[in-house]
N, C-alpha and C positions, 0 to 999 in steps of 0.2 A: 504494500500500500504506500503511495507517495505521501510525503509529509504534508501537513495541512497548508503550509505556505507555498507549495509547489506552484499552484496556479498563479498566485500573486507574483511570485518570482518570475515566472515565465512572461506574465503580462508586463512587468516592469522592464524585463530584458527586451521585449518586443518594442517598447516605447523608447529605447535608447536612441539618442540622436548623436550622429557624428557629422560634423561640418568642417570643411577646410576652406580657407580663403587666403589669398595673397594680397597684402596691403603694400602700396607703394610708399613705404615709410620705414625708417630704421627701427630695429628691434627695441631699442631703449625707449623711443617715443611711443611705440605701440604698447609696450608694457606699462608705461606711465599712464596711458589712456585707460587702462584697466584698473589702475590702483590709486589714481587721484580722484577723489569724490567730485571735484568740480568738473572734471572731464567726463566721468561716468554718468553724471547727471544729465549730460547733453545727448547721450546716445542710447542709454539703457531702455529696452522695451521696444515693442512694435511701432511702426509709423503712427504718428498721431498721439502717442502717449507722452506725458511729461512726468517728471519726478520731483515733486515739491519738497520731498525729504530724501536726502542721499547722505547717509552717514556710514563711514567705513573705518574700522580700526585695523589698519593694514599690518597685521602681525599674526603669527600662528596662534589660533584660538581667538583672534579678534572678531568682534561682532560686525555684522552687516545689517543695515536697515535701509531699504529703498521703498518709499511709498509711491507706487505707480498709479498715475491718474489717467484713466481711459478718456477717449474723446467725449463720452457721454457724462463725464464727471465722476464716475465710480472710482473709489480709491481701493487699490489692491496692495495691502501691506506685505512687502516681500522681506523676509528676514533670513539670516543664515550666519555662518561662521567660516573663517579661513582655516583650512586644515594644513595647507602646505604653501609656502611662498619661497620660490627660488629665483630671485631677480637675475637677469631678465628672461628666464627660460621657462618658468612653469608656475601655474597657480592651480590650487585645488581648494574648492570651497563648496559649502552647502548653501542652498537657497530654496525659497518656496513661500507660498502664501501661509501666513501664520495660522497655526492650528488646523491646517487642511492637508498639505502635502510637503514633501521635502525632496530635493533633487541634488545629487552629487555631480558637480561639474569640474572637469579637468581641462585646463587650457595650456597648450604648449606654444612657444614662440621660437621659430627657427629662422635664422638669418639666411637670406638668399640674395647675395650681391646687392646689398643696400635695401632690399625689400624684406618683408617679413611674412613667413608662412605661419598662419594661426590655425591650429587644429583644436577643435572644441568637441569634447565628449560629455554628454549630459545623460544621466541615468537616474530615474526615480528610485529612491530608497525607502520612501514611506508614502503610500498612495492608496487611500481608501476609494471605493467605487465612486463616491461623489466628486472626486478630483479628476475624473476622466475627461470632462469637458475642457479642463485647463491643460492637461497633459497631452491631449490629442493635438493641440495647437502649438506644442513646444517647438517643433521644427520650424514652423513658419515664424514663430516669435523670435527665435534666435537668428534666423535668416535675416529678418528685417532689422534686428538690433545690429547685426554685423554690417548691414548696408548703412545704417545711421553712423556707425563708427567709421566706416570708409568715407562717408561724407565729411565727418569731422576732421579726419586725417588729411583728406585731399582738399578740404576747404572749398567744396563745390556749392555751398549754400546759396551764394549770390548768383549762381548759374542755374538754379533749379526752379521749376514750377511743380508743385505737388498737390495732391488731393486725396482724400480718404472718404469712403462712404460705406456704410453697412447696409447690405441688401437683404431683404427678407425672402431669401431663396437659397436652395442648396448650391454648394460650390460647383458641382458638375454642370448645373444648368447655367450659372453665371459664366463659367469658363466657356461654355458652348456659344454664348452670346457674342464672345469675342472672336470665335474661330469659324463660325458658319456664315457664309455670305448672306444667306437669306435672313439671318437674324441681325447681323451687324449693320446692314443697310437701313434698318428701321430706326436706329437710334444714333448712329455715328454722327458727330459734329454738333455744333451749337444749334440752338433753336432757329428754325427757319431754313436750315440746310437739309438737302437730301443727298444721297450717295448712290452712285452707280459703280458696281464692281466690274472691272475689265478682266482681272485675273487674280486669283487667290490661291497660292501654293503654300499652305500652312505647314511648314517644316523648317528646321534650322537651315538657313541659306535660301529659303523660299521667299517669294515676293508677293505682296498685295498691291496691285495697281488699281486705283480707283479715282473717280472724279467726284468732287464735292461741288454741288450746285448751290450757290449762294442765293439768298432771298432777293437780290437785285439781278438775278439771272446770270451772274458771272460764274464761269466754270473754273475750278482749281484742280489741276492735275496733281496727283499724289502717288508716291512710290514708297512703300514700307518694305524694309528688308528684315526678315526674322533672323535673329542671332541665337536665341536660346529659347527652348520650349520645354517646360517640365509640367506636363498635364497632371492634375488640374491646378497646379500651384503657382506657376510663374511663366511670364512671357517677357522676353527682352527683344526690342526691335529698334532699328535706327531709321530715322527720317531726317536727314540733314536739314537744318543745322543742330539737331538734337538727337539724343538717344533716350528711349523710354523703357522703364521697368515697371511691370504690372504684377502685383502680388495678390493672390487670392487666398484668404485665410478663413478657415471654417470656424464658426463660433456658435455652438449649440443649434445647428441646423440653418443658421444664417451665414452670410458670406461678407467679410470685410475686404474691400478692394482698395489697394493702395497704389496710386499712380505717381511715378517720379520721372520727370522729364529733365534731363541735364543738357544744357546748351554748350556750344563750343566756347562761348565767352559770356561774361556778365552783360556786356554791351548788347550782344545779340538777344539774350534773354529779355532784357529791358525793352528792346525795340519790338520784339514779337509781342510782348505783353501789352505795350502801349498802342502799337499800330493795328494789331489784329485782335486785341482783347483776349489773349490766350488764357489768362488766369480765370476770368469769368467763363470763357468758352469751354474750358475743361469742366467746370462745375455744371454748366448747362448740359454738356454731353453726358455726364454721369446721371444727371437728373432725368434725361430722356431714357437712359438705360433703365433706371428705376421704374419709370412709368411703363416701359415696355414689359418689364418683368411682372409688374403688378397685373397686367392683362392675362398673365398665365396663372394667376393665383386669385384668391378671394379678396385681395386688398386693392384699394384704389389709392394711387399716389400721385401727387402733383407738387412741383417745386418751382420756385422763382428766386432769382437773385435781385435784391433791392439795393439801391444806392443810398444806404442808411446804416449807421452803426448799430451793433446788436443791442446796446443798452436802450436806444430809442425804440427799436423794434419790440423789445420786451415790454416796454411801457405801452406801446400801441395795442398789444395783445392782452394786457392784464389790468389796465386802468379803465374803469367804467366809462368815464367821459370820453376817453380816446376811442374805445371800442364803438361807442355810439356814432362816431363820425365816419366810420368806414365799413363796419362789418355788415355782411349780408350781400345778396345778389344786387346787381344794378337795378335801380328803380325803386328800391325800398328805403325807408327811413326808420331809424331806431327811435322809438318814443319812450322806452323803458329800458334801463341798463343798470343792474345792480350786481356787484361782483364780490364774493367772499373768497379771496385767493388763498387757499390752503388745501392740503389733502383732505377730502371730505367736504370741502366748501362747495358752494353753488354759484354759478353765474346765471342769472335769470334775466331774460331780455324779451322785449316786445317789438315786433316789426310791423310797419304799415306799408302795404303795397300801393302802387300808383292808383288803383281803383278804389282805395280806401279801406280794404279789408285788413284786419289785424291777425297776425300770427305770433305765437309765443314759442320760445325755445329755452332750453337750459343745458348747462354743462355741470356735471358732477366731477370734481377734480380727483384724480387718483395720484398723480405725481405733479409736483411743482419744483423744478430744478432751475433756479434763476442763474443766468439768463439763457439757459441751454435747451430746456425741454418742458413741454406741458403735455400731460396725458389726462384725458377726461372722457367721460361717457356723455355723448350728446343725444338729446331727445327733443321732439316737439313737446310743447307744454301748454299750459293755460295760465290764466291770470293768477291762479293760486299756487302755481309752481308744481302742478301734477305732471304726469306723463300721459301724452295723448298720441293718437295716430296722426300721420301726415294728413293734413286737411285735403290734399288733392290726390293722394295715392294710398289707399287703405292697406295695400300689401307691402308698404315700405317698412323696414325693420323698426321696431320700437326704440331700440338702443343702438348707437353707433360708437364703437371704440375709436377715439381720435387721438393721434399722437402728432404733435407739432414740434419740430426741432429748429433751432436757430444756430447757424454756423457762420462765424465772422471770418472774413479774409480781406485784408487791405482796406478796412473801413466799410466794406459792403457786407450784407447779410443774406445768406441763402436760407429761405424758409421752405421747409418740406412738410407737407400735410399728408398723413396716412389715415385712411378710413377703412374700417371693416365692420361688417354686421356682427352684433354681439347678441348671444343667446337667441339667434334667429331660427325660424322654422325654415323648412326647405323652400316654401313658397317665397318667403322673405329674402332668402339668399338669391334666388333666381331673379327677383325683382331688383335687388341691388346690382347684380351682374348685368342686367339688361339696361340699366340706366347710367352706364359709365360716361357716355357722351354728354348726358345732361349734367352729371356731376362735374365733368371737366369744364363745361360751359359756365356753370354756376360759380365754381372756384376761380375760373379765369376772370370773370367779372368782379368777384370779390377782391382778387389780387390787384386788379386795375384800380379799384377804389382805394385800396390800401396804398398803392404806389402814389396816387394823387394826393392822399392825405399826408404822406411822409414828406412830400416836397414842400409842404407848408408848415409842418409840425416843428416844434422846438424840443 
């Protein structure tokens, strides 16, 4: 009979991660980047993560504490200890989320003609079943961390355009959206663009030739050369004057996509950003991908980038008097607006249509994460704050789960709204799916009103 811990040991061994990467930097500098907290703080964790706390007692037995802050604001307290330190050749340390799991990591540093070969081996040594969702993403997490370290060492930050988005879809599906011509043509490029594929040879060394048709009818010839493909984890391609790396990370059935474009020079990066709106264009492209994926699921998604700071956007969505000035479809006015902004609190509002009819609605807040995210259950209502049916569609779901996220980049804010039917019957789910065009039209009008309000707001 095998020992009781045989299965756990086999599982841990199967999750072992080994990664090698050559850095164009001397070994002493690379070793310092791993052992100086002010450097580690800049690269530790996947793309989009920050480390508000980074404390390291760099000696054998010394403690490590790094509080990793995810893009959604969640803090993951990472703790561990150094087991072995051999400057500048080798580090051995433990790390993991406090009271959940522990990983033993060995890092070796080998000099190669002025460059440094880093070999990382990470193996879980304590991992209960509930830690699986974290450990399954360990390879992607370390891969992205090493990319961030490479950025720090090569000082490419001023040459980059980056974006990160979490998609409510499995990784294999999201990956296929980048690799199948019939999918990619539906979402590639900023809003208003369409794409025609002339040739797509998806393999290392293969080429994707396509034409992007601009909203002014201008055609843009494009050629992408695929340099590296690791399905369904990673795509690296070049499209002079930049090279792009796209990472697909699985997170509890969802997929985090990280896009990093590195230009030949900071001047070229700034020129492309200014003349072609590349920063906002990348956000719009990922927004279109999210909307396309939502058509394949039970979720409706729409997003828009506004020329307004996130703090102002947050106020527009959470202050009663501001909401009354823009919320709702075109042609309606808000005559009642009362907001209790807290988990469990209610926003209750009354709208009047152009023909004089009154409609009521309410939100019951589930999450309030200032200034990043609102999650609430939306319903039609009455003057007393009850829950009622849609006045014009009896088969519409009684409750809608709504998630609104606010992402700031260079003074602008991307707002993404996700809607899904909550506790719905089969008939209600079908009604929701059948009215996607109406939802898009309604939210587009609402966003138009928000955009107009923000131009005058303070």
